[in-house]
Every structure is written in C-alpha cells, then in structure tokens.
N, C-alpha and C positions, 0 to 999 in steps of 0.2 A: 473056517473062521471068516466067513464073509459077512458083510453088512453089519459090522461092529462100529459103534461110535467111539471116537477117541475122547477120552475123559482125562482131565488133568486134576490131580489132587495136590494140595500144598503139603510139602514135606517139612517145612520150617515154620514154626509157630513163634510169633513175637509176643513178648510180655511187656506191657507198659504199666509202670507204677509211678506214683507221685506221693510226695509227703504233703500232709494237710495240716495247716496250723489250726490251733483251737478257735481262732477268730473266724476262719473260713468254715470250720466244721459246724459252727452254730448256724451260719447262713445256709449251708448245704442241708442241714437237718430241717431247718425251717422250709426250705424249698421242697423238700420231700413231703412235708405235712400240709402244704397249701391246698392241695386238692381235697383233703379231708375237711379243712375249714370251709372251703367253698361249698362243698356238699351240705355240710351242717347249716351254713347260712341260707342256702337255697331252700332246704326243707323247713327251716324256722320261719322264713318269710312266707313260704307257701301256707304253712299252718296258720300264721297270723292273718293272712288275707282271707283264708276260708272262714275263720272265726268272724272276721269283720263282715263278710258277705252274709253269713248266717244271722248275725245280730241285726244287720240292716234289714234283712228279709222279715225277721220277727217284728221289728218296729213298724215296718211298712204294713204288714198284715194287721197288726193291732190298730194302727191308725185308720186304715180303711174300714175295718169292721166297726170301729167306734163312730166314724163319720156316717156310715150307712145306718147304724142303729139310731143315732140322733135324728137323722133325716126322716126315718120311717116313723118315729114317735112324735116328732114335732111338725105338724102340717104347716106352721108358719114359716119354717125354714125354706120350703119350696117357694113360697110366695116371695120371700126376701131374695132368693136366688134369681127369680125372674125379674125383680125390680132392678137388681144390681146389674144384670147383663143387658 
C-alpha cells in the first residue's frame, strides 16, 4: 500500500431549513420566473426589430425602383437634376 493519497470524506451532514411566509414566497416565485420573462422579452424585441428591418428594406427598394423608373421615362428629370446641382 504505497503511493496512496489521503482522502477525507465528511461523515456528518448538516440540514438547513427555514420557514417561508406567503409574502416572501411570492417574491421567491417571481425571482425564479424572471429569466423566463427576460428571454421572452429578448426574442419579442428581436422579432419586432427584424420585421422593422424587413419593412424598411421593402420600402427602400420600392422607392428606388420607382425613382429610377421615373428618371428613365422622363428625360426632363435629368435636365432638372443638372440645373439644381
């Protein structure tokens, strides 16, 4: 029995308990649910921001295509652009 490591194991276990009033129980229950609310809020805000970016992109593409379509049909618009600048 050589080269053995000495190991200590606890032989006495302590049990801690406390009484919880209903008022504190509500707060403890709420504290346990806060991460769920935070995760739901995060994904809700993420979805809303993605929808806003998509809608903005659609409006931008429609606006640019309409501007280019008007400029290619109306030759006077190029002249007015040159005069204004």
